[in-house]
C-alpha positions in Angstrom: 28.1 -40.6 -4.5 27.2 -40.4 -8.1 29.5 -39.5 -10.9 27.8 -36.1 -11.2 29.1 -35.2 -7.8 32.7 -35.9 -8.9 32.4 -33.5 -11.9 34.6 -30.5 -11.5 32.2 -27.6 -11.0 32.2 -24.9 -13.7 30.2 -22.3 -11.7 29.9 -20.9 -8.2 26.8 -19.0 -7.2 25.6 -17.4 -4.0 21.8 -17.3 -3.4 20.1 -15.3 -0.8 17.5 -17.5 1.0 14.3 -16.3 2.6 12.0 -18.1 5.1 14.6 -19.8 7.2 13.7 -19.7 10.9 16.4 -21.9 12.5 19.6 -23.9 11.8 17.5 -27.0 10.9 16.1 -25.1 7.9 19.6 -24.4 6.7 20.5 -28.1 7.0 17.4 -29.1 5.2 18.1 -26.8 2.2 21.8 -27.9 2.1 20.8 -31.6 2.0 18.2 -30.9 -0.7 20.6 -29.0 -2.9 23.4 -31.6 -2.5 21.0 -34.4 -3.7 20.7 -32.7 -7.1 22.8 -34.2 -9.9 25.4 -31.7 -11.0 25.8 -30.0 -7.6 29.3 -30.6 -6.3 28.9 -28.9 -3.0 26.2 -26.7 -1.4 26.8 -24.8 1.9 24.0 -22.9 3.6 24.8 -20.2 6.2 21.8 -19.6 8.5 23.2 -16.4 10.0 23.8 -14.8 6.6 20.8 -16.4 5.0 22.9 -17.5 2.1 23.6 -20.6 0.0 26.9 -21.0 -1.8 26.6 -23.7 -4.5 29.3 -25.2 -6.7 27.5 -26.8 -9.7 28.0 -28.1 -13.3 25.8 -26.0 -15.6 25.7 -28.8 -18.1 23.7 -30.9 -15.6 21.8 -28.4 -13.5 20.9 -24.7 -14.0 20.0 -21.8 -11.8 16.3 -22.2 -12.3 16.5 -25.8 -11.1 18.5 -24.7 -8.0 15.9 -22.1 -7.2 13.0 -24.5 -7.9 14.5 -27.0 -5.4 14.7 -24.3 -2.7 11.1 -23.4 -3.4 10.0 -27.0 -3.3 11.5 -27.3 0.2 9.3 -24.4 1.3 11.7 -21.5 1.1 12.4 -18.6 -1.3 15.3 -16.9 -3.0 15.8 -13.2 -3.1 15.6 -11.7 -6.6 15.9 -8.3 -8.1 12.7 -6.4 -8.8 11.6 -3.9 -11.4 8.4 -2.1 -12.2 7.1 -1.3 -15.7 4.4 1.0 -16.9 2.3 -1.0 -19.4 0.7 0.8 -22.3 -2.1 -0.6 -24.4 -4.1 -2.8 -22.0 -7.8 -2.7 -22.6 -9.2 -5.3 -20.2 -8.5 -7.9 -17.6 -7.6 -10.5 -20.3 -4.8 -8.2 -21.5 -3.3 -8.1 -18.0 -3.6 -11.9 -17.6 -1.9 -12.4 -21.0 1.0 -10.1 -20.2 1.4 -11.7 -16.8 1.5 -15.3 -18.3 3.9 -14.2 -21.0 6.4 -12.7 -18.6 6.1 -15.6 -16.2 7.2 -18.0 -19.1 10.6 -16.3 -19.1 13.2 -18.2 -17.0 13.6 -16.8 -13.5 10.7 -14.3 -13.8 7.7 -13.8 -11.5 5.4 -11.1 -12.7 2.2 -9.5 -11.4 0.3 -7.1 -13.7 -2.1 -4.5 -12.3 -4.8 -3.5 -14.8 -6.1 -0.5 -12.7 -2.6 1.0 -12.3 -1.5 -0.2 -15.8 1.8 -1.4 -14.2 3.7 -4.7 -13.9 5.8 -5.6 -10.9 8.5 -8.2 -11.8 10.8 -10.2 -9.6 13.6 -11.9 -11.5 16.9 -13.6 -11.3 19.4 -11.3 -13.2 21.5 -14.2 -14.3 18.5 -15.7 -16.1 16.6 -12.7 -17.4 17.0 -9.0 -18.1 14.7 -6.0 -18.3 15.4 -5.8 -22.1 14.1 -9.4 -22.5 11.0 -8.5 -20.5 10.3 -5.4 -22.6 10.8 -7.4 -25.8 8.3 -10.1 -24.5 5.7 -7.4 -23.7 6.1 -5.9 -27.2 5.7 -9.4 -28.8 2.4 -9.6 -27.0 1.3 -6.4 -28.7 1.8 -3.9 -25.9 4.5 -1.4 -24.7 6.5 -1.5 -21.5 8.7 1.2 -20.0 10.8 0.9 -16.8 9.1 2.9 -14.1 11.2 5.8 -13.1 10.5 9.5 -12.4 11.2 10.6 -15.9 9.6 7.5 -17.5 6.5 8.0 -15.3 6.2 11.6 -16.5 6.2 10.2 -20.1 3.6 7.7 -19.2 1.4 10.4 -17.6 1.7 12.5 -20.8 0.9 9.4 -22.8 -2.2 8.7 -20.7 -3.4 12.3 -21.0 -2.9 12.1 -24.8 -4.8 8.8 -24.8 -7.7 10.3 -22.9 -7.9 13.3 -25.2 -7.8 11.0 -28.3 -10.5 8.7 -26.7 -12.7 11.7 -26.0 -12.3 12.9 -29.6 -13.1 9.5 -31.0 -16.2 9.4 -28.8 -17.4 12.7 -30.0 -17.0 11.8 -33.7 -18.6 8.4 -33.1 -21.5 10.0 -31.3 -22.1 12.5 -34.1 -22.0 9.8 -36.7 -24.2 7.4 -34.7 -26.9 9.8 -33.7 -28.8 9.6 -37.1 -28.6 5.8 -36.9 -30.0 5.8 -33.4 -32.8 8.2 -34.5 -33.6 5.8 -37.4 -33.6 2.8 -35.0 -36.1 4.6 -32.7 -38.4 4.9 -35.7 -38.5 1.1 -36.1 -40.7 0.5 -33.0 -44.4 0.5 -33.2 -44.8 2.5 -30.0 -42.5 5.3 -31.4 -44.2 5.8 -34.7 -45.2 9.3 -33.6 -41.5 10.3 -33.8 -40.7 11.9 -37.1 -37.7 10.3 -38.8 -36.2 11.9 -42.0 -36.4 9.6 -45.0 -32.6 10.1 -45.5 -31.9 8.5 -42.2 -33.8 5.4 -43.3 -31.8 5.0 -46.4 -29.4 2.0 -46.2 -26.7 3.7 -48.3 -26.8 6.7 -46.0 -26.6 4.4 -43.0 -23.7 2.5 -44.6 -21.8 5.8 -45.1 -22.2 6.7 -41.5 -21.5 3.3 -40.0 -18.4 2.5 -42.0 -16.0 5.1 -40.5 -17.4 4.2 -37.0 -16.8 0.5 -37.6 -13.3 0.7 -39.2 -11.7 4.0 -38.1 -13.2 4.7 -34.7 -13.5 1.0 -33.9 -10.0 0.1 -35.3 -8.7 -0.2 -31.7 -11.0 -3.2 -31.2 -9.7 -5.0 -34.3 -6.1 -4.3 -33.4 -6.6 -5.5 -29.9 -8.5 -8.6 -31.1 -5.7 -9.4 -33.6 -3.0 -9.1 -30.9 -4.9 -11.3 -28.6 -5.7 -14.0 -31.1 -2.1 -13.9 -32.5 -0.9 -14.9 -29.0 -3.4 -17.6 -28.5 -5.9 -15.9 -26.2 -9.0 -13.7 -26.3 -10.1 -10.6 -24.6 -12.9 -8.0 -24.6 -11.7 -6.6 -28.0 -12.5 -10.0 -29.5 -16.1 -9.9 -28.2 -16.6 -6.4 -29.4 -15.0 -7.0 -32.8 -17.1 -10.2 -33.3 -20.4 -8.6 -32.3 -20.1 -5.3 -34.2 -18.6 -7.0 -37.3 -21.4 -9.5 -37.4 -24.0 -6.7 -37.3 -22.1 -4.5 -39.9 -21.3 -7.2 -42.4 -24.8 -8.7 -42.3 -26.2 -5.3 -42.9 -23.8 -4.7 -45.8 -24.9 -8.1 -47.3 -28.6 -7.0 -47.0 -27.8 -3.6 -48.6 -26.1 -5.2 -51.6 -28.9 -7.8 -51.8 -31.6 -5.2 -51.7 -30.0 -3.4 -54.6 -29.8 -6.5 -56.7 -33.3 -7.8 -56.0 -35.5 -4.8 -55.1 -33.8 -1.7 -56.4 -34.4 1.0 -53.8 -36.7 -1.0 -51.6 -36.2 -0.3 -47.9 -35.1 -3.3 -45.8 -34.4 -3.6 -42.1 -30.7 -3.0 -41.4 -28.5 -3.3 -38.3 -25.9 -0.6 -38.9 -27.1 1.2 -35.8 -26.3 -1.9 -33.8 -22.6 -1.8 -34.6 -22.2 2.0 -34.5 -24.2 2.6 -31.3 -22.4 -0.3 -29.6 -19.0 1.1 -30.4 -20.1 4.6 -29.2 -21.5 3.2 -25.9 -18.3 1.1 -25.3 -16.1 4.2 -25.9 -18.3 6.2 -23.5 -17.8 3.5 -20.9 -14.0 3.5 -21.6 -13.9 7.3 -21.1 -15.7 7.1 -17.8 -13.6 4.2 -16.7 -10.3 5.9 -17.6 -11.3 9.1 -15.8 -12.5 7.1 -12.7 -9.3 5.0 -12.6 -7.3 8.3 -12.7 -9.1 9.4 -9.5 -8.2 6.1 -7.8 -4.5 7.2 -7.7 -5.2 10.6 -6.1 -3.6 9.4 -2.8 -0.2 9.1 -4.6 -0.7 12.4 -6.3 -1.6 14.1 -3.0 1.5 12.6 -1.3 3.8 13.7 -4.1 2.2 17.1 -4.0 3.5 17.5 -0.4 7.1 17.6 -1.6 8.9 20.9 -1.8 9.9 21.9 -5.4 13.0 23.9 -4.6 15.6 24.3 -1.9 17.8 27.3 -0.8 21.3 25.8 -0.5 24.2 27.6 1.0 27.3 27.1 -1.2 30.5 29.1 -0.9 28.7 31.5 1.4 26.0 32.2 -1.2 22.3 31.3 -1.1 21.4 29.4 -4.2 17.9 28.2 -5.1 18.0 24.8 -6.8 15.5 22.0 -7.6 15.0 19.7 -4.7 16.2 16.8 -6.9 19.7 18.4 -7.0 20.2 18.5 -3.2 22.9 16.1 -2.1 23.6 14.6 1.3 25.7 17.1 3.3 24.3 20.2 1.7 23.4 23.0 4.2 19.9 24.3 3.5 18.2 27.4 4.7 14.5 27.1 5.5 12.6 30.3 5.9 9.3 30.8 7.8 6.4 29.5 5.8 8.5 27.2 3.7 8.5 23.5 3.5 11.6 21.6 4.7 12.9 20.2 1.4 14.6 17.0 2.6 15.3 15.1 5.8 18.1 16.6 7.9 19.6 17.9 11.1 19.2 21.4 12.4 22.6 23.1 12.6 21.4 26.6 13.5 18.3 28.4 14.5 15.1 27.8 16.4 11.5 27.3 15.1 8.3 25.5 15.4 7.7 22.9 12.6 4.3 21.6 11.6 4.6 17.8 11.3 0.9 17.0 10.9 1.4 15.6 7.4 3.4 12.8 9.0 2.3 12.4 12.6 -1.2 13.8 12.5 -0.3 16.0 15.5 -1.7 19.5 14.9 0.5 21.2 17.4 3.8 22.3 15.9 7.0 20.8 17.3 9.8 23.1 18.6 13.1 22.5 16.8 16.6 23.7 17.7 20.2 22.7 17.1 20.7 19.0 16.9 17.0 18.1 16.3 15.9 16.2 13.2 13.5 17.6 10.7 11.6 15.7 8.0 11.1 16.7 4.4 7.7 18.2 3.4 7.0 19.4 7.0 6.2 23.1 7.3 8.5 25.6 9.0 6.2 28.0 10.9 8.3 31.0 12.3 12.1 31.0 12.7 14.8 30.5 10.1 16.5 27.1 10.2 19.9 26.0 8.8 19.6 22.3 8.1 22.2 19.8 7.0 20.7 17.3 4.5 21.0 13.7 5.8 18.5 11.9 3.5 17.7 13.1 0.0 15.7 11.7 -3.0 14.3 8.3 -2.5 15.8 8.0 1.0 13.5 10.6 2.6 10.7 9.6 4.8 8.1 10.9 2.4 9.6 9.0 -0.5 9.6 5.9 1.5 5.9 6.4 2.4 5.1 7.0 -1.3 7.0 3.8 -2.2 5.0 1.7 0.3 1.6 3.1 -0.9 2.6 2.5 -4.6 3.7 -1.1 -3.7 0.4 -1.7 -1.8 -1.7 -0.3 -4.7 0.2 -2.3 -7.3 0.1 -5.6 -5.3 -2.4 -8.4 -5.6 -4.7 -9.4 -2.8 -5.2 -13.2 -2.6 -8.9 -12.8 -3.3 -8.0 -11.5 -6.8 -6.9 -15.0 -7.8 -10.6 -15.9 -8.2 -11.1 -13.1 -10.7 -7.9 -14.0 -12.5 -8.9 -17.6 -13.0 -12.4 -16.6 -14.3 -11.0 -13.9 -16.6 -8.6 -16.4 -18.2 -11.4 -18.6 -19.5 -14.2 -16.0 -19.8 -14.0 -15.0 -23.4 -14.0 -18.5 -25.0 -17.0 -19.5 -22.8 -18.9 -16.4 -23.9 -18.2 -17.0 -27.6 -19.4 -20.6 -27.1 -22.6 -19.4 -25.5 -23.1 -16.9 -28.4 -22.7 -19.7 -30.9 -25.2 -21.9 -29.1 -27.7 -19.0 -28.8 -27.4 -18.4 -32.5 -28.0 -22.1 -33.4 -30.9 -22.5 -31.0 -32.7 -19.4 -32.3 -31.9 -20.2 -36.0 -32.9 -23.9 -35.9 -35.4 -24.1 -33.0 -37.0 -20.9 -31.8 -37.4 -19.1 -35.1 -36.2 -21.5 -37.8 -34.5 -19.9 -40.7 -34.6 -16.4 -39.2 -30.9 -15.5 -39.6 -31.3 -11.9 -38.6 -33.1 -12.7 -35.3 -30.6 -15.4 -34.4 -27.7 -13.1 -35.2 -29.1 -10.3 -33.1 -29.3 -12.7 -30.0 -25.7 -13.8 -30.6 -24.5 -10.2 -30.8 -26.3 -9.3 -27.6 -24.6 -12.2 -25.8 -21.2 -11.1 -27.2 -21.5 -7.5 -26.2 -23.1 -7.8 -22.8 -20.3 -10.0 -21.6 -17.4 -8.0 -20.2 -14.4 -9.4 -18.3 -13.3 -5.8 -17.5 -15.6 -5.4 -14.5 -14.3 -8.6 -13.1 -10.7 -7.6 -13.7 -11.2 -4.2 -12.1 -13.2 -5.4 -9.1 -10.2 -6.1 -6.8 -7.4 -3.8 -7.8 -9.5 -0.6 -7.8 -10.7 -1.3 -4.3 -7.1 -2.1 -3.1 -5.9 1.2 -4.7 -8.7 3.3 -3.1 -8.5 1.5 0.2 -4.7 1.7 0.6 -4.8 5.3 -0.6 -7.4 6.3 1.9 -5.5 4.4 4.6 -2.4 6.4 3.8 -4.4 9.6 4.3 -5.3 8.3 7.7 -1.6 7.6 8.5 -1.9 3.9 8.0 0.6 2.3 5.5 -0.2 -1.2 4.3 2.8 -2.9 2.8 0.8 -5.0 0.4 -2.7 -6.0 -0.7 -2.4 -9.2 1.1 -2.0 -7.4 4.4 -4.9 -5.1 3.6 -7.0 -8.2 3.0 -6.0 -10.2 6.2 -5.8 -7.4 8.8 -9.5 -7.6 9.6 -9.2 -11.2 10.6 -7.1 -10.3 13.7 -8.7 -11.2 17.0 -5.8 -10.5 19.4 -3.6 -7.4 19.6 -0.3 -7.5 21.5 0.9 -4.1 22.5 4.5 -3.3 23.4 4.5 -0.9 26.4 7.4 1.5 25.9 6.8 3.9 23.0 3.5 2.2 22.1 1.2 2.4 25.1 3.4 5.0 26.7 5.2 7.9 25.1 8.6 6.2 25.5 10.1 9.4 27.0 10.3 9.8 30.8 8.7 13.0 32.2 8.7 14.7 35.6 5.3 13.8 37.1 5.4 14.5 40.8 7.1 16.9 43.2 6.9 16.8 47.0 8.5 19.6 49.0 8.9 19.5 52.8 7.8 22.4 55.0 10.4 25.0 55.4 11.8 24.8 51.9 10.9 27.1 49.0 9.6 25.1 46.1 11.1 27.1 43.3 14.5 27.4 45.0 14.7 23.7 45.8 13.7 22.7 42.3 16.4 25.0 40.9 19.0 23.3 43.1 17.8 19.8 42.0 17.9 20.8 38.4 21.4 22.2 38.7 22.6 19.0 40.3 20.9 16.7 37.8 22.0 18.8 34.8 25.4 17.2 35.0 24.1 13.7 34.8 23.6 11.8 31.5 21.0 9.4 32.9 17.6 9.6 31.0 15.8 10.1 34.3 18.0 13.0 35.1 17.3 14.6 31.7 13.6 14.2 32.4 13.9 16.0 35.8 15.9 18.9 34.3 13.5 19.3 31.3 10.5 19.2 33.7 12.0 21.9 35.9 13.0 24.1 33.0 9.5 23.8 31.5 8.2 25.5 34.7 10.3 28.6 33.9 12.8 27.9 36.7 16.4 29.0 35.9 19.2 26.7 37.0 22.3 28.0 38.9 25.8 26.6 38.2 26.9 23.7 40.4 30.2 23.7 42.2 30.6 19.9 42.6 29.0 16.9 41.0 29.4 13.1 41.4 27.3 10.2 40.2 26.9 7.3 42.5 26.0 4.3 40.2 22.9 2.5 41.3 22.1 5.0 44.1 21.9 8.5 42.7 24.0 11.7 42.7 25.6 14.2 45.0 26.4 17.8 44.2 27.1 21.2 45.7 24.9 24.1 44.5 25.2 27.6 45.8 27.0 26.3 48.9 24.4 23.6 49.7 25.2 19.9 49.6 22.5 17.9 47.7 21.7 14.2 47.5 19.2 12.9 45.0 18.6 9.2 44.9 17.3 5.9 46.4 16.4 4.9 50.0 19.8 3.2 50.2 21.6 6.4 49.4 19.7 8.2 52.2 20.4 5.4 54.6 24.1 5.4 53.7 24.4 9.1 54.4 22.3 8.9 57.6 19.4 11.0 56.2 16.1 10.3 58.0 13.5 10.0 55.2 11.0 7.7 57.1 8.2 10.1 56.6 8.4 9.8 52.8 8.8 6.1 52.4 5.0 5.3 52.3 4.4 8.0 49.7 7.3 6.7 47.7 5.9 3.2 47.7 2.6 4.5 46.5 4.2 6.3 43.6 6.2 3.2 42.7 3.0 1.0 42.8 1.6 3.1 40.0 4.6 2.7 37.7 6.6 5.8 38.7 10.3 6.0 39.7 10.6 8.2 42.8 13.8 9.8 44.1 14.4 11.3 47.5 16.1 14.7 48.0 18.3 15.8 50.9 19.8 19.2 51.5 22.8 19.5 53.9 21.9 16.1 55.4 18.2 16.8 55.9 15.3 15.3 54.0 13.9 18.0 51.8 11.5 16.4 49.4 10.9 13.9 46.6 10.6 14.0 42.8 9.0 11.2 40.7 9.6 10.4 37.0 7.5 8.2 34.7 7.1 7.2 31.2 3.7 8.7 30.8 0.8 7.0 29.0 -0.2 8.5 25.7 -3.4 10.6 26.0 -5.1 8.4 23.4 -4.1 5.0 24.7 -7.1 4.5 27.0 -9.7 5.4 24.3 -7.9 3.2 21.7 -7.9 0.1 24.1 -11.6 0.7 24.7 -12.3 0.9 20.9 -10.4 -2.4 20.4 -12.4 -4.1 23.1 -15.6 -2.9 21.5 -14.5 -4.6 18.3 -14.2 -7.8 20.3 -10.4 -7.9 20.2 -8.4 -9.5 23.0 -5.8 -6.9 24.1 -2.4 -8.0 25.6 0.4 -5.8 26.8 4.0 -7.1 26.6 7.0 -5.5 28.2 10.4 -6.2 29.7 9.5 -4.1 32.8 8.8 -5.7 36.2 5.3 -7.0 36.8 4.2 -4.4 39.3 5.1 -1.5 37.0 3.6 -3.3 34.0 0.3 -4.0 35.7 0.1 -0.5 37.0 0.4 0.9 33.4 -2.0 -1.7 32.0 -4.7 -1.0 34.6 -4.6 2.7 33.7 -5.5 2.0 30.1 -7.9 -0.9 30.7 -5.7 -3.8 29.6 -6.4 -7.0 31.6 -3.8 -9.4 30.3 -0.1 -8.5 30.9 3.1 -10.3 29.9 5.9 -8.8 32.0 9.7 -9.2 32.2 9.8 -10.5 28.7 13.1 -10.0 26.8 13.0 -8.8 23.1 13.8 -12.3 21.8 11.1 -13.8 24.1 8.4 -11.6 22.6 8.3 -13.6 19.4 7.8 -16.8 21.5 4.9 -15.3 23.4 3.3 -14.4 20.0 3.8 -18.0 18.8 2.1 -19.3 22.0 -1.0 -17.1 21.2 -1.0 -18.3 17.6 -0.8 -21.9 18.7 -3.9 -21.4 20.8 -5.7 -20.5 17.7 -5.5 -16.7 17.8 -4.9 -14.4 14.8 -2.3 -12.0 16.3 -1.4 -8.5 15.5 1.8 -7.4 17.2 2.3 -3.6 17.7 5.7 -2.2 18.5 8.4 0.3 17.6 9.6 -1.9 14.7 13.2 -2.2 15.8 13.5 -3.9 19.2 10.3 -5.7 18.5 11.3 -6.9 15.0 11.3 -10.6 15.7 7.8 -10.4 17.2 6.5 -8.2 14.4 7.8 -10.7 11.8 6.3 -13.7 13.7 2.8 -12.2 14.1 0.1 -12.7 11.6 0.1 -8.9 11.1 3.0 -6.8 12.4 2.2 -3.1 13.0 5.0 -0.7 13.6 4.5 2.6 15.4 6.4 5.1 13.3 6.9 8.9 13.3 8.5 9.3 9.9 12.1 9.0 10.9 11.6 5.4 12.2 8.8 3.9 10.0 10.3 0.4 10.2 9.1 -0.4 6.7 10.9 -3.7 6.5 9.9 -5.1 9.9 6.2 -4.6 9.7 3.2 -5.4 7.5 1.5 -2.2 8.5 3.1 1.1 9.6 1.1 3.4 11.8 2.6 6.8 11.0 0.8 8.6 13.9 2.0 7.4 17.2 -1.6 6.9 18.2 -3.0 3.5 19.1 -6.4 4.6 17.6 -4.7 3.8 14.3 -5.0 0.1 15.2 -8.8 -0.1 15.1 -8.7 2.4 12.2 -6.5 -0.1 10.3 -8.8 -3.0 11.1 -11.8 -0.9 10.0 -10.2 0.1 6.7 -9.3 -3.5 6.1 -12.9 -4.6 6.7 -14.3 -1.8 4.6 -11.9 -2.5 1.7 -12.7 -6.3 1.7 -16.4 -5.6 1.9 -16.0 -3.3 -1.1 -14.0 -6.0 -3.0 -16.7 -8.6 -2.4 -19.4 -6.2 -3.5 -17.5 -5.5 -6.7 -16.8 -9.2 -7.4 -20.5 -10.1 -6.6 -21.9 -7.5 -9.0 -19.4 -8.2 -11.7 -20.2 -11.9 -11.5 -23.9 -11.4 -11.0 -24.0 -9.0 -14.0 -22.6 -11.6 -16.3 -24.4 -14.6 -14.8 -27.8 -12.7 -15.1 -27.1 -10.6 -18.2 -25.8 -13.3 -20.6 -28.8 -15.6 -20.2 -31.2 -12.7 -20.6 -29.4 -11.7 -23.8 -29.4 -15.3 -25.1 -33.2 -15.6 -24.4 -33.8 -12.6 -26.6 -34.9 -10.1 -23.9 -32.1 -7.6 -24.6 -31.5 -5.6 -27.7 -27.8 -5.4 -28.7 -27.5 -1.7 -28.1 -29.0 -2.1 -24.6 -26.5 -4.9 -24.0 -23.7 -2.6 -25.1 -24.9 0.1 -22.7 -25.1 -2.3 -19.8 -21.6 -3.7 -20.6 -20.1 -0.2 -20.7 -21.8 0.8 -17.4 -20.7 -2.4 -15.6 -17.0 -1.4 -15.5 -17.8 2.2 -14.6 -20.1 1.1 -11.7 -17.4 -1.2 -10.3 -14.8 1.6 -10.3 -17.2 4.2 -8.9 -18.1 1.8 -6.1 -14.4 1.3 -5.3 -13.9 5.1 -5.2 -16.4 5.3 -2.3 -13.5 4.1 -0.2 -11.8 7.4 -0.7 -14.4 9.0 1.5 -14.5 6.2 4.0 -15.0 7.2 7.7 -13.5 5.2 10.6 
């Protein structure tokens, strides 16, 4: 042992570890940490997923401890914070802020240009939010912690920014129009167009171009200065260079013409700078408005929330903002009103429209003891509800959070664009310089104006914005549209990878089936009145707490049959029940129960076996020692399961059903929906092993379950899909949550993943092709600077508009 190990530790820290799958992982991490100089003792607890480390801070720091854990292939849990970023103009800005934040100790940041946000994971012992804000401000931007109130301020700021941008565009267009008119008069084929002599005067042009260049265009100078000050370059640098070259060269010619020729007219380039700035501002306005549309999914979800709630306090009905409702408050929900928060019905009966969460158009009956979800619509009766989840804990808030995280996350494919954007501007400047030199010394020797024009065209046609917007706008639109379809992707990476799935593993109970037993079959012997016998069976089973008994009672009551009181009841564990109803002795249960009580039920046994062979649980009924009939209960298949399985097969997916039920019942259920491959009698902890076996055979597996009992399998699969209904969305266990308990959401999710990634690839292709084709054309002299500026402005707009097509995607 080294001397470092004998040093009395000065600090004790506890780190939460992610990625451990077994005790061997814990041992590996423990050994790795203990090898570091300065670590006196490291203990890793696999069950708690924690590492306790005694260390000497003079020899090793927190960052080194975390780095060691990361080097071993694991991660550490950090706190996270989201910022609204103000002042970004292009992809290079986002890259610069991201790199700047990532230079802080213990910080891992991801900046989204389309949303103008930054998601930061950090170690609070190494960095603080104040330091991050300060770093962003040093880079020339503003950062505000993302909260409800802060977001409102940012929204107001964005509205103000759009209005200011539109005003600048209007002024710039008015000032640039005479310059554009004069430019048109330069061409031989447009000589028929009358141009006022004043418009051709260089001093008049200087008067118009100067405010456009330095007042309207000041944003480009400010942005370029901030970028260069921090050792990088962005679109503002390209625009400032191109327009300044045109303006100052024209200014030089204007002064020279005065000295040498008096009032002699010479060819100027004022229109080049002014029209470029106008076109770029036009593109920015369109881009900003289009980006605003891409977050409509979030706005729509937020719009579902109730604004006020009627709370009963001290016997009085008080209307308060929904934000002021606290857990435990009793809320009155009148017909036609939205349920303000998640809660439990204390009093009243009504039908509640839950279609915004489940997609089911038929309202659900609610009575005392039932749960209701915030933002659902109360249809007829008055309900008194005790609030159980408020604010950010409600189901709707959790959905909004997941959609926001998905829209703000980066898909792996975006790394390509990030790398290119980081080196884009220096390469473009270099190409522009080369183009200038080639034209000035080789193509048209000594023609400074011609060479400058070609260099300006190169500078202004190049735009890293289209490249930077290509992926995030598609992810935003795709995840937003998916949310409208009831599909919540937890992050951009899952939206990207879902369409690679080739095998879907379906849990049976609650996924393929409804997860709730129902009365399915009734057989009545001759000589017995159906309604009377069912009322006796219901009265007997009403005293049992068994789920099958509850299903029988519910099924009988749904037929409008009233239940008389029972005089005697006794449960016989493993066999059934016996009871006395209206003076009649009833037995309801298994073959063995009938055999024990000498009831002859031979005539029913064949029918009973048939029912069991198709996955139903059958129970024999005897009245006063005589066989009287039979009832069967089953966890019925969802109406949409068969169609969903057929759709998955059409997509070429291999569909597997996994369950803990016996093989005969499992195969019976599977055959009804068209599933050929069944894994039966599998315990919850064994489901993950079955998923691993499929992965080891080369399959890309999506596991679909309820998100709780199936959590290990959901976590193991390449894509975990949780069936959720709002109250049990299983956000943490799954990569994708299917809000509607409908298996059709599975092919829908795969289709949306495919459509989104196709859209991303289209955007990346056109953004790259635009620059790869446009820059050489400009360098070769086939593109006037003003046309290059128009093309550059439209490139970003076209990328965003293409992404917005996903908002109308059909599945």
